[in-house]
TORDO-325228 format. One record per residue (C-alpha): residue number from 1; residue in one letter; x, z, y. Coordinates in nm, 3 decimals. Each point is the difference from the previous one (the first is absolute). Last residue first. Layout:
N
<node n="NUM" res="A" c1="X" c3="Z" c2="Y"/>
...
END
This chain:
359
<node n="359" res="K" c1="-3.427" c3="11.356" c2="5.820"/>
<node n="358" res="E" c1="0.318" c3="0.156" c2="0.180"/>
<node n="357" res="C" c1="0.297" c3="-0.209" c2="0.008"/>
<node n="356" res="V" c1="0.320" c3="0.140" c2="-0.130"/>
<node n="355" res="G" c1="0.313" c3="-0.066" c2="0.239"/>
<node n="354" res="E" c1="0.253" c3="-0.314" c2="0.006"/>
<node n="353" res="L" c1="-0.029" c3="-0.302" c2="0.164"/>
<node n="352" res="K" c1="0.282" c3="-0.200" c2="-0.099"/>
<node n="351" res="D" c1="0.263" c3="-0.227" c2="0.149"/>
<node n="350" res="A" c1="0.172" c3="-0.321" c2="-0.044"/>
<node n="349" res="D" c1="0.353" c3="-0.088" c2="0.140"/>
<node n="348" res="E" c1="0.122" c3="-0.326" c2="0.162"/>
<node n="347" res="K" c1="0.231" c3="-0.276" c2="-0.075"/>
<node n="346" res="G" c1="0.055" c3="0.090" c2="-0.347"/>
<node n="345" res="N" c1="-0.120" c3="-0.368" c2="-0.117"/>
<node n="344" res="L" c1="-0.315" c3="0.148" c2="-0.175"/>
<node n="343" res="V" c1="-0.069" c3="0.203" c2="0.358"/>
<node n="342" res="R" c1="0.011" c3="-0.282" c2="0.124"/>
<node n="341" res="L" c1="-0.188" c3="-0.213" c2="-0.192"/>
<node n="340" res="I" c1="-0.263" c3="0.249" c2="0.060"/>
<node n="339" res="G" c1="-0.025" c3="-0.080" c2="0.419"/>
<node n="338" res="F" c1="-0.022" c3="-0.375" c2="-0.125"/>
<node n="337" res="A" c1="-0.319" c3="0.028" c2="-0.226"/>
<node n="336" res="L" c1="-0.180" c3="0.209" c2="0.263"/>
<node n="335" res="S" c1="0.118" c3="-0.219" c2="0.328"/>
<node n="334" res="D" c1="-0.068" c3="-0.322" c2="-0.181"/>
<node n="333" res="M" c1="-0.362" c3="0.140" c2="-0.138"/>
<node n="332" res="E" c1="-0.044" c3="0.096" c2="0.349"/>
<node n="331" res="K" c1="0.078" c3="-0.327" c2="0.157"/>
<node n="330" res="E" c1="-0.206" c3="0.064" c2="0.335"/>
<node n="329" res="G" c1="0.067" c3="-0.335" c2="0.188"/>
<node n="328" res="P" c1="0.231" c3="-0.080" c2="0.305"/>
<node n="327" res="M" c1="0.336" c3="0.164" c2="0.088"/>
<node n="326" res="L" c1="0.026" c3="-0.148" c2="0.364"/>
<node n="325" res="R" c1="0.240" c3="0.128" c2="0.241"/>
<node n="324" res="V" c1="-0.007" c3="0.140" c2="0.338"/>
<node n="323" res="P" c1="0.347" c3="0.050" c2="0.181"/>
<node n="322" res="A" c1="-0.008" c3="0.353" c2="0.177"/>
<node n="321" res="I" c1="-0.223" c3="0.135" c2="0.306"/>
<node n="320" res="W" c1="0.008" c3="-0.297" c2="0.199"/>
<node n="319" res="G" c1="-0.226" c3="-0.146" c2="-0.270"/>
<node n="318" res="V" c1="-0.218" c3="0.263" c2="0.038"/>
<node n="317" res="R" c1="-0.317" c3="-0.238" c2="0.172"/>
<node n="316" res="E" c1="0.088" c3="-0.303" c2="-0.067"/>
<node n="315" res="E" c1="0.092" c3="0.038" c2="-0.335"/>
<node n="314" res="I" c1="-0.387" c3="0.130" c2="-0.031"/>
<node n="313" res="A" c1="-0.167" c3="-0.310" c2="0.092"/>
<node n="312" res="K" c1="0.292" c3="-0.169" c2="-0.198"/>
<node n="311" res="T" c1="-0.091" c3="0.142" c2="-0.297"/>
<node n="310" res="L" c1="-0.375" c3="-0.043" c2="0.082"/>
<node n="309" res="R" c1="-0.020" c3="-0.393" c2="0.023"/>
<node n="308" res="D" c1="0.271" c3="-0.112" c2="-0.266"/>
<node n="307" res="S" c1="-0.278" c3="0.194" c2="-0.255"/>
<node n="306" res="F" c1="0.245" c3="0.085" c2="-0.326"/>
<node n="305" res="A" c1="0.005" c3="0.401" c2="0.149"/>
<node n="304" res="M" c1="-0.332" c3="0.034" c2="-0.123"/>
<node n="303" res="G" c1="0.038" c3="0.002" c2="-0.337"/>
<node n="302" res="G" c1="0.291" c3="0.295" c2="0.042"/>
<node n="301" res="T" c1="0.351" c3="0.027" c2="0.208"/>
<node n="300" res="L" c1="0.112" c3="0.027" c2="0.336"/>
<node n="299" res="L" c1="0.345" c3="0.133" c2="-0.019"/>
<node n="298" res="I" c1="0.159" c3="0.134" c2="0.344"/>
<node n="297" res="Y" c1="0.368" c3="0.027" c2="-0.005"/>
<node n="296" res="D" c1="0.278" c3="0.233" c2="0.197"/>
<node n="295" res="V" c1="-0.213" c3="0.259" c2="0.129"/>
<node n="294" res="K" c1="0.220" c3="0.174" c2="0.272"/>
<node n="293" res="G" c1="-0.333" c3="0.115" c2="0.217"/>
<node n="292" res="N" c1="0.114" c3="0.365" c2="-0.002"/>
<node n="291" res="V" c1="-0.065" c3="0.067" c2="-0.402"/>
<node n="290" res="D" c1="-0.340" c3="0.151" c2="0.049"/>
<node n="289" res="V" c1="-0.051" c3="-0.174" c2="0.257"/>
<node n="288" res="T" c1="-0.073" c3="-0.335" c2="-0.126"/>
<node n="287" res="L" c1="-0.260" c3="0.109" c2="-0.178"/>
<node n="286" res="K" c1="-0.288" c3="-0.074" c2="0.281"/>
<node n="285" res="A" c1="0.155" c3="-0.362" c2="0.054"/>
<node n="284" res="I" c1="-0.140" c3="-0.085" c2="-0.362"/>
<node n="283" res="N" c1="-0.298" c3="0.118" c2="0.070"/>
<node n="282" res="K" c1="-0.086" c3="-0.174" c2="0.341"/>
<node n="281" res="A" c1="0.162" c3="-0.290" c2="-0.160"/>
<node n="280" res="I" c1="-0.291" c3="0.077" c2="-0.291"/>
<node n="279" res="N" c1="-0.269" c3="0.024" c2="0.251"/>
<node n="278" res="L" c1="0.107" c3="-0.292" c2="0.188"/>
<node n="277" res="A" c1="-0.074" c3="-0.200" c2="-0.270"/>
<node n="276" res="M" c1="-0.314" c3="0.120" c2="-0.080"/>
<node n="275" res="A" c1="-0.105" c3="-0.009" c2="0.363"/>
<node n="274" res="D" c1="0.109" c3="-0.402" c2="-0.023"/>
<node n="273" res="F" c1="-0.230" c3="-0.015" c2="-0.293"/>
<node n="272" res="I" c1="-0.286" c3="0.138" c2="0.167"/>
<node n="271" res="L" c1="0.088" c3="-0.180" c2="0.354"/>
<node n="270" res="E" c1="-0.006" c3="-0.355" c2="-0.220"/>
<node n="269" res="A" c1="-0.333" c3="0.078" c2="-0.201"/>
<node n="268" res="H" c1="-0.166" c3="0.046" c2="0.289"/>
<node n="267" res="K" c1="0.119" c3="-0.272" c2="0.152"/>
<node n="266" res="D" c1="-0.107" c3="-0.258" c2="-0.224"/>
<node n="265" res="G" c1="0.093" c3="-0.356" c2="0.037"/>
<node n="264" res="N" c1="0.022" c3="-0.128" c2="-0.321"/>
<node n="263" res="E" c1="0.436" c3="0.066" c2="-0.089"/>
<node n="262" res="I" c1="-0.152" c3="0.386" c2="0.093"/>
<node n="261" res="M" c1="-0.253" c3="-0.058" c2="-0.270"/>
<node n="260" res="K" c1="0.233" c3="-0.108" c2="-0.217"/>
<node n="259" res="E" c1="0.244" c3="0.223" c2="0.064"/>
<node n="258" res="V" c1="-0.249" c3="0.318" c2="-0.124"/>
<node n="257" res="D" c1="-0.106" c3="-0.204" c2="-0.287"/>
<node n="256" res="R" c1="0.370" c3="0.016" c2="-0.115"/>
<node n="255" res="L" c1="0.024" c3="0.297" c2="0.076"/>
<node n="254" res="D" c1="-0.271" c3="0.143" c2="-0.250"/>
<node n="253" res="T" c1="-0.146" c3="0.313" c2="0.005"/>
<node n="252" res="T" c1="-0.362" c3="-0.151" c2="0.201"/>
<node n="251" res="G" c1="-0.310" c3="0.105" c2="0.165"/>
<node n="250" res="L" c1="0.188" c3="-0.079" c2="0.363"/>
<node n="249" res="H" c1="0.000" c3="0.375" c2="0.159"/>
<node n="248" res="A" c1="-0.053" c3="0.254" c2="-0.277"/>
<node n="247" res="M" c1="0.174" c3="-0.259" c2="-0.291"/>
<node n="246" res="F" c1="0.305" c3="-0.031" c2="0.254"/>
<node n="245" res="G" c1="0.079" c3="0.324" c2="0.032"/>
<node n="244" res="G" c1="-0.260" c3="0.274" c2="-0.169"/>
<node n="243" res="E" c1="-0.234" c3="-0.015" c2="-0.285"/>
<node n="242" res="N" c1="0.192" c3="0.073" c2="-0.271"/>
<node n="241" res="K" c1="0.187" c3="0.334" c2="0.034"/>
<node n="240" res="L" c1="-0.110" c3="0.117" c2="0.294"/>
<node n="239" res="H" c1="-0.420" c3="-0.038" c2="-0.107"/>
<node n="238" res="D" c1="0.108" c3="0.035" c2="-0.359"/>
<node n="237" res="M" c1="0.109" c3="0.357" c2="0.097"/>
<node n="236" res="M" c1="-0.296" c3="0.033" c2="0.211"/>
<node n="235" res="A" c1="-0.209" c3="-0.059" c2="-0.268"/>
<node n="234" res="K" c1="0.169" c3="0.215" c2="-0.212"/>
<node n="233" res="K" c1="0.046" c3="0.276" c2="0.195"/>
<node n="232" res="N" c1="-0.394" c3="0.010" c2="0.079"/>
<node n="231" res="P" c1="-0.311" c3="-0.042" c2="0.195"/>
<node n="230" res="Y" c1="0.201" c3="-0.270" c2="0.238"/>
<node n="229" res="E" c1="-0.170" c3="-0.006" c2="0.373"/>
<node n="228" res="D" c1="-0.022" c3="0.297" c2="0.222"/>
<node n="227" res="Y" c1="0.214" c3="0.203" c2="-0.151"/>
<node n="226" res="C" c1="0.329" c3="-0.193" c2="-0.134"/>
<node n="225" res="L" c1="-0.032" c3="-0.248" c2="0.302"/>
<node n="224" res="D" c1="0.019" c3="0.301" c2="0.260"/>
<node n="223" res="I" c1="0.316" c3="0.110" c2="-0.234"/>
<node n="222" res="V" c1="0.178" c3="-0.352" c2="0.025"/>
<node n="221" res="R" c1="-0.104" c3="0.003" c2="0.393"/>
<node n="220" res="F" c1="0.213" c3="0.339" c2="0.045"/>
<node n="219" res="A" c1="0.292" c3="-0.142" c2="-0.247"/>
<node n="218" res="P" c1="0.060" c3="-0.319" c2="0.219"/>
<node n="217" res="L" c1="0.055" c3="-0.282" c2="-0.284"/>
<node n="216" res="G" c1="0.361" c3="-0.050" c2="-0.206"/>
<node n="215" res="G" c1="-0.094" c3="-0.312" c2="-0.273"/>
<node n="214" res="S" c1="-0.368" c3="-0.127" c2="-0.050"/>
<node n="213" res="R" c1="0.063" c3="-0.180" c2="-0.307"/>
<node n="212" res="E" c1="-0.080" c3="-0.316" c2="-0.142"/>
<node n="211" res="P" c1="0.224" c3="-0.276" c2="0.163"/>
<node n="210" res="S" c1="0.224" c3="0.268" c2="0.146"/>
<node n="209" res="F" c1="-0.009" c3="0.277" c2="0.247"/>
<node n="208" res="P" c1="0.372" c3="0.084" c2="0.160"/>
<node n="207" res="G" c1="0.055" c3="0.392" c2="-0.107"/>
<node n="206" res="E" c1="-0.179" c3="0.276" c2="-0.057"/>
<node n="205" res="D" c1="-0.146" c3="-0.113" c2="-0.330"/>
<node n="204" res="D" c1="0.226" c3="-0.184" c2="-0.162"/>
<node n="203" res="S" c1="0.338" c3="0.195" c2="0.032"/>
<node n="202" res="I" c1="0.195" c3="0.021" c2="0.286"/>
<node n="201" res="M" c1="0.354" c3="0.107" c2="-0.163"/>
<node n="200" res="D" c1="0.290" c3="0.213" c2="0.043"/>
<node n="199" res="I" c1="0.302" c3="0.090" c2="-0.200"/>
<node n="198" res="I" c1="-0.020" c3="-0.341" c2="-0.234"/>
<node n="197" res="K" c1="0.380" c3="0.044" c2="-0.158"/>
<node n="196" res="G" c1="0.318" c3="-0.161" c2="-0.045"/>
<node n="195" res="K" c1="0.159" c3="0.134" c2="0.257"/>
<node n="194" res="S" c1="-0.262" c3="-0.068" c2="0.280"/>
<node n="193" res="L" c1="-0.326" c3="-0.147" c2="-0.121"/>
<node n="192" res="L" c1="-0.312" c3="-0.014" c2="0.218"/>
<node n="191" res="G" c1="-0.347" c3="-0.103" c2="-0.108"/>
<node n="190" res="V" c1="-0.276" c3="-0.181" c2="0.106"/>
<node n="189" res="S" c1="-0.311" c3="-0.044" c2="-0.182"/>
<node n="188" res="I" c1="-0.310" c3="-0.234" c2="0.007"/>
<node n="187" res="G" c1="-0.277" c3="-0.009" c2="-0.202"/>
<node n="186" res="G" c1="-0.166" c3="-0.320" c2="-0.174"/>
<node n="185" res="G" c1="0.358" c3="-0.149" c2="0.068"/>
<node n="184" res="M" c1="0.309" c3="0.055" c2="0.205"/>
<node n="183" res="H" c1="0.270" c3="0.237" c2="-0.098"/>
<node n="182" res="V" c1="0.251" c3="0.067" c2="0.262"/>
<node n="181" res="S" c1="0.356" c3="0.089" c2="-0.045"/>
<node n="180" res="M" c1="0.218" c3="0.104" c2="0.289"/>
<node n="179" res="I" c1="0.343" c3="0.039" c2="-0.129"/>
<node n="178" res="N" c1="0.250" c3="0.267" c2="0.126"/>
<node n="177" res="K" c1="0.336" c3="-0.113" c2="-0.195"/>
<node n="176" res="E" c1="0.297" c3="0.177" c2="-0.151"/>
<node n="175" res="K" c1="-0.208" c3="0.094" c2="-0.327"/>
<node n="174" res="M" c1="-0.096" c3="-0.356" c2="-0.046"/>
<node n="173" res="D" c1="0.334" c3="-0.137" c2="-0.028"/>
<node n="172" res="L" c1="-0.021" c3="-0.337" c2="0.109"/>
<node n="171" res="D" c1="0.092" c3="-0.297" c2="-0.222"/>
<node n="170" res="N" c1="-0.271" c3="-0.230" c2="0.195"/>
<node n="169" res="Q" c1="-0.186" c3="-0.075" c2="-0.323"/>
<node n="168" res="E" c1="0.033" c3="0.318" c2="-0.140"/>
<node n="167" res="C" c1="-0.066" c3="0.178" c2="0.348"/>
<node n="166" res="F" c1="-0.371" c3="-0.242" c2="-0.032"/>
<node n="165" res="N" c1="-0.065" c3="0.098" c2="-0.299"/>
<node n="164" res="I" c1="0.020" c3="0.407" c2="0.013"/>
<node n="163" res="V" c1="-0.165" c3="-0.066" c2="0.364"/>
<node n="162" res="A" c1="-0.261" c3="-0.211" c2="-0.191"/>
<node n="161" res="A" c1="-0.070" c3="0.254" c2="-0.293"/>
<node n="160" res="R" c1="0.000" c3="0.323" c2="0.233"/>
<node n="159" res="M" c1="-0.356" c3="-0.127" c2="0.184"/>
<node n="158" res="N" c1="-0.113" c3="-0.165" c2="-0.308"/>
<node n="157" res="L" c1="0.011" c3="0.316" c2="-0.219"/>
<node n="156" res="N" c1="-0.013" c3="0.245" c2="0.284"/>
<node n="155" res="H" c1="-0.352" c3="-0.144" c2="0.086"/>
<node n="154" res="G" c1="-0.119" c3="0.321" c2="0.142"/>
<node n="153" res="R" c1="0.044" c3="0.379" c2="-0.023"/>
<node n="152" res="G" c1="0.218" c3="0.142" c2="0.264"/>
<node n="151" res="Y" c1="-0.246" c3="0.315" c2="0.108"/>
<node n="150" res="R" c1="-0.130" c3="0.124" c2="0.314"/>
<node n="149" res="E" c1="-0.052" c3="0.352" c2="-0.039"/>
<node n="148" res="I" c1="-0.340" c3="0.193" c2="0.096"/>
<node n="147" res="E" c1="-0.100" c3="0.308" c2="-0.010"/>
<node n="146" res="K" c1="0.239" c3="0.132" c2="0.247"/>
<node n="145" res="L" c1="-0.179" c3="-0.257" c2="0.288"/>
<node n="144" res="G" c1="0.231" c3="-0.158" c2="0.242"/>
<node n="143" res="T" c1="0.192" c3="-0.197" c2="-0.257"/>
<node n="142" res="I" c1="0.314" c3="0.078" c2="-0.186"/>
<node n="141" res="R" c1="0.129" c3="-0.243" c2="-0.299"/>
<node n="140" res="Y" c1="0.233" c3="-0.159" c2="0.294"/>
<node n="139" res="I" c1="0.211" c3="0.279" c2="-0.009"/>
<node n="138" res="G" c1="-0.016" c3="0.073" c2="-0.384"/>
<node n="137" res="E" c1="0.212" c3="-0.346" c2="-0.111"/>
<node n="136" res="M" c1="-0.236" c3="-0.236" c2="-0.183"/>
<node n="135" res="E" c1="0.119" c3="-0.041" c2="-0.375"/>
<node n="134" res="D" c1="-0.350" c3="-0.044" c2="-0.129"/>
<node n="133" res="V" c1="-0.040" c3="-0.228" c2="-0.319"/>
<node n="132" res="A" c1="-0.311" c3="0.036" c2="-0.110"/>
<node n="131" res="V" c1="-0.113" c3="-0.331" c2="-0.033"/>
<node n="130" res="A" c1="0.275" c3="-0.067" c2="-0.290"/>
<node n="129" res="D" c1="0.335" c3="-0.173" c2="0.100"/>
<node n="128" res="Y" c1="0.101" c3="-0.020" c2="-0.388"/>
<node n="127" res="T" c1="-0.162" c3="0.144" c2="-0.293"/>
<node n="126" res="Y" c1="0.151" c3="0.021" c2="-0.339"/>
<node n="125" res="A" c1="-0.081" c3="-0.030" c2="-0.374"/>
<node n="124" res="K" c1="0.271" c3="0.011" c2="-0.251"/>
<node n="123" res="C" c1="0.106" c3="-0.160" c2="-0.309"/>
<node n="122" res="G" c1="-0.121" c3="-0.004" c2="-0.371"/>
<node n="121" res="A" c1="-0.266" c3="-0.291" c2="0.038"/>
<node n="120" res="Q" c1="-0.325" c3="0.153" c2="-0.098"/>
<node n="119" res="K" c1="0.086" c3="0.316" c2="0.188"/>
<node n="118" res="A" c1="0.099" c3="-0.183" c2="0.292"/>
<node n="117" res="V" c1="-0.384" c3="-0.195" c2="-0.035"/>
<node n="116" res="H" c1="-0.198" c3="0.337" c2="0.022"/>
<node n="115" res="E" c1="0.259" c3="0.113" c2="0.256"/>
<node n="114" res="A" c1="-0.014" c3="-0.323" c2="0.264"/>
<node n="113" res="I" c1="-0.381" c3="0.069" c2="-0.081"/>
<node n="112" res="A" c1="-0.036" c3="0.393" c2="0.134"/>
<node n="111" res="A" c1="0.238" c3="-0.103" c2="0.220"/>
<node n="110" res="A" c1="-0.234" c3="-0.269" c2="0.163"/>
<node n="109" res="M" c1="-0.289" c3="0.229" c2="0.033"/>
<node n="108" res="N" c1="0.051" c3="0.141" c2="0.306"/>
<node n="107" res="S" c1="0.039" c3="-0.359" c2="0.137"/>
<node n="106" res="A" c1="-0.364" c3="0.002" c2="-0.009"/>
<node n="105" res="H" c1="-0.068" c3="0.217" c2="0.293"/>
<node n="104" res="V" c1="-0.161" c3="0.364" c2="0.051"/>
<node n="103" res="N" c1="0.224" c3="0.208" c2="0.250"/>
<node n="102" res="Q" c1="0.258" c3="0.208" c2="-0.003"/>
<node n="101" res="P" c1="-0.032" c3="0.014" c2="-0.369"/>
<node n="100" res="H" c1="-0.073" c3="0.347" c2="-0.207"/>
<node n="99" res="Y" c1="-0.120" c3="-0.050" c2="-0.347"/>
<node n="98" res="H" c1="0.100" c3="-0.359" c2="-0.112"/>
<node n="97" res="M" c1="0.227" c3="-0.067" c2="0.256"/>
<node n="96" res="M" c1="0.192" c3="0.347" c2="-0.064"/>
<node n="95" res="D" c1="-0.067" c3="-0.037" c2="-0.378"/>
<node n="94" res="I" c1="0.227" c3="-0.307" c2="-0.027"/>
<node n="93" res="M" c1="0.272" c3="0.154" c2="0.230"/>
<node n="92" res="Y" c1="0.014" c3="0.250" c2="-0.208"/>
<node n="91" res="Q" c1="-0.008" c3="-0.195" c2="-0.306"/>
<node n="90" res="N" c1="0.288" c3="-0.163" c2="0.075"/>
<node n="89" res="V" c1="0.083" c3="-0.339" c2="0.138"/>
<node n="88" res="E" c1="0.326" c3="-0.036" c2="0.189"/>
<node n="87" res="Y" c1="0.045" c3="-0.075" c2="0.332"/>
<node n="86" res="A" c1="0.151" c3="-0.236" c2="0.238"/>
<node n="85" res="G" c1="0.095" c3="-0.061" c2="0.352"/>
<node n="84" res="A" c1="-0.183" c3="0.219" c2="0.333"/>
<node n="83" res="H" c1="0.023" c3="0.331" c2="0.010"/>
<node n="82" res="V" c1="-0.374" c3="0.164" c2="-0.113"/>
<node n="81" res="P" c1="-0.308" c3="0.165" c2="0.125"/>
<node n="80" res="P" c1="-0.256" c3="0.111" c2="-0.270"/>
<node n="79" res="M" c1="-0.131" c3="-0.235" c2="-0.231"/>
<node n="78" res="L" c1="-0.208" c3="-0.351" c2="0.137"/>
<node n="77" res="G" c1="0.068" c3="-0.285" c2="-0.222"/>
<node n="76" res="G" c1="0.398" c3="-0.138" c2="-0.092"/>
<node n="75" res="R" c1="-0.066" c3="-0.363" c2="-0.073"/>
<node n="74" res="A" c1="0.108" c3="0.008" c2="-0.361"/>
<node n="73" res="V" c1="0.364" c3="-0.167" c2="-0.182"/>
<node n="72" res="V" c1="-0.011" c3="0.001" c2="-0.345"/>
<node n="71" res="A" c1="0.400" c3="-0.010" c2="-0.152"/>
<node n="70" res="D" c1="0.234" c3="-0.177" c2="-0.273"/>
<node n="69" res="F" c1="-0.326" c3="-0.200" c2="-0.130"/>
<node n="68" res="D" c1="0.064" c3="-0.212" c2="-0.276"/>
<node n="67" res="A" c1="-0.203" c3="0.201" c2="-0.245"/>
<node n="66" res="V" c1="-0.331" c3="-0.021" c2="0.224"/>
<node n="65" res="K" c1="0.030" c3="-0.403" c2="-0.126"/>
<node n="64" res="D" c1="-0.014" c3="-0.262" c2="0.243"/>
<node n="63" res="G" c1="-0.251" c3="-0.290" c2="-0.071"/>
<node n="62" res="H" c1="-0.203" c3="-0.014" c2="0.282"/>
<node n="61" res="Q" c1="-0.337" c3="0.044" c2="-0.175"/>
<node n="60" res="E" c1="0.189" c3="0.343" c2="-0.100"/>
<node n="59" res="Y" c1="0.070" c3="0.092" c2="0.329"/>
<node n="58" res="C" c1="-0.374" c3="-0.036" c2="0.117"/>
<node n="57" res="R" c1="-0.086" c3="0.193" c2="-0.297"/>
<node n="56" res="T" c1="0.204" c3="0.289" c2="0.063"/>
<node n="55" res="V" c1="-0.094" c3="0.013" c2="0.373"/>
<node n="54" res="M" c1="-0.352" c3="-0.006" c2="-0.078"/>
<node n="53" res="D" c1="-0.020" c3="0.235" c2="-0.289"/>
<node n="52" res="T" c1="0.213" c3="0.224" c2="0.293"/>
<node n="51" res="R" c1="-0.277" c3="-0.061" c2="0.290"/>
<node n="50" res="M" c1="-0.310" c3="0.097" c2="-0.226"/>
<node n="49" res="D" c1="0.161" c3="0.321" c2="-0.174"/>
<node n="48" res="L" c1="0.073" c3="0.120" c2="0.374"/>
<node n="47" res="Q" c1="-0.364" c3="-0.107" c2="0.167"/>
<node n="46" res="D" c1="-0.093" c3="0.353" c2="0.004"/>
<node n="45" res="Y" c1="0.257" c3="0.045" c2="0.279"/>
<node n="44" res="V" c1="-0.194" c3="-0.145" c2="0.274"/>
<node n="43" res="D" c1="-0.298" c3="0.196" c2="-0.080"/>
<node n="42" res="K" c1="-0.339" c3="-0.052" c2="-0.142"/>
<node n="41" res="F" c1="0.104" c3="-0.317" c2="-0.227"/>
<node n="40" res="P" c1="-0.280" c3="-0.184" c2="-0.165"/>
<node n="39" res="K" c1="-0.062" c3="-0.249" c2="0.413"/>
<node n="38" res="L" c1="0.368" c3="-0.098" c2="-0.069"/>
<node n="37" res="D" c1="-0.044" c3="-0.287" c2="-0.195"/>
<node n="36" res="E" c1="-0.310" c3="-0.084" c2="0.191"/>
<node n="35" res="P" c1="0.182" c3="-0.007" c2="0.352"/>
<node n="34" res="S" c1="0.253" c3="-0.223" c2="-0.115"/>
<node n="33" res="H" c1="0.385" c3="0.083" c2="-0.153"/>
<node n="32" res="T" c1="0.215" c3="-0.321" c2="0.036"/>
<node n="31" res="I" c1="0.334" c3="-0.024" c2="-0.172"/>
<node n="30" res="S" c1="0.231" c3="-0.096" c2="0.248"/>
<node n="29" res="E" c1="0.299" c3="-0.161" c2="-0.256"/>
<node n="28" res="V" c1="0.367" c3="-0.076" c2="0.068"/>
<node n="27" res="W" c1="0.257" c3="-0.199" c2="-0.194"/>
<node n="26" res="Q" c1="0.351" c3="0.000" c2="-0.076"/>
<node n="25" res="Q" c1="0.106" c3="0.168" c2="0.347"/>
<node n="24" res="E" c1="0.409" c3="-0.064" c2="0.013"/>
<node n="23" res="K" c1="0.144" c3="0.322" c2="0.162"/>
<node n="22" res="D" c1="0.109" c3="0.176" c2="-0.370"/>
<node n="21" res="V" c1="-0.221" c3="-0.176" c2="-0.251"/>
<node n="20" res="Y" c1="-0.365" c3="0.077" c2="0.172"/>
<node n="19" res="V" c1="-0.315" c3="0.015" c2="-0.199"/>
<node n="18" res="A" c1="-0.318" c3="0.046" c2="0.284"/>
<node n="17" res="V" c1="-0.309" c3="0.175" c2="0.009"/>
<node n="16" res="K" c1="-0.262" c3="0.065" c2="0.237"/>
<node n="15" res="T" c1="-0.300" c3="0.166" c2="-0.024"/>
<node n="14" res="S" c1="-0.312" c3="-0.053" c2="0.205"/>
<node n="13" res="T" c1="-0.275" c3="0.131" c2="0.193"/>
<node n="12" res="S" c1="0.100" c3="0.330" c2="0.190"/>
<node n="11" res="G" c1="0.384" c3="-0.086" c2="-0.112"/>
<node n="10" res="P" c1="0.255" c3="0.059" c2="-0.297"/>
<node n="9" res="N" c1="0.357" c3="-0.109" c2="0.004"/>
<node n="8" res="I" c1="0.155" c3="-0.062" c2="-0.326"/>
<node n="7" res="V" c1="0.340" c3="-0.127" c2="-0.087"/>
<node n="6" res="L" c1="0.148" c3="-0.027" c2="-0.302"/>
<node n="5" res="L" c1="0.404" c3="-0.057" c2="-0.014"/>
<node n="4" res="K" c1="0.242" c3="-0.221" c2="-0.216"/>
<node n="3" res="Y" c1="0.354" c3="0.082" c2="0.068"/>
<node n="2" res="S" c1="0.354" c3="-0.181" c2="-0.001"/>
<node n="1" res="M" c1="0.320" c3="0.133" c2="-0.101"/>
END
């Protein structure tokens, strides 16, 4: 049986929309939201009606009829911690991401947009590998402060998709392997999948610095910076998330720009580039102790995995741990569609969030 899916992935300044028939993407479009478009809205969730209307106009302009959709797939937002895989969208999920999200993010609107379309189509709406996936085992959560626990929230969607695709391509059973999946984009996450679950993860706020994020920092120096240099929490968070890494040292967030600097003889750019590659390798090695060094493969994924210079620099340092394989790109829309296709074809089950949300 053939299935037609509408996939919706809201980001801070764009909403990606795509239609799939089984695994074949029919079209994909990224709807850009300019600062002027977003200025009238006080909060992110206030954009819901505007984005829903844009999604509807988008698929109608491509000639698709809502009645033809067999499922609508949404990027899962920052709901309470969930396991990996599929969830049916229900009112509790929508209310949680509206009134009690774990953090503010445009993906929190996705379930509500999908449910609106699904009701018109007479089908179900789903999320897959939400931003809030956290399967980290208890021992890995403990830190030296009782008030602070580590968490497994990161680039789960692309990290798991890379492992699933790699195992399918090589006829491997994911549940029998220990596979490191390293997402390298604007932020960098390092995850260890064991028996099909990401049992431990180094998220982009505690691991390698990246093109725009500071990564893990010496805590005492961070405290000094907070109190001495920055007037409030938002200013400090913006500095860590958007002004770190390459941006802090080299004034760009584009890896290609940095590689051009190196090719033109810029030794400082080369030093910063090599330091990032070293940081990624060190954090890969850090997680190997969770499985006593028994790692079967290391997968490098995300946009920066297209860089030969970077992937070779990492492989030189971690190739002794396990074979390094490249799964470049993010392919979030494919990951969402293919996950729900497995549900529709009976290969996976979809869970539900249960409860009553206080508004």
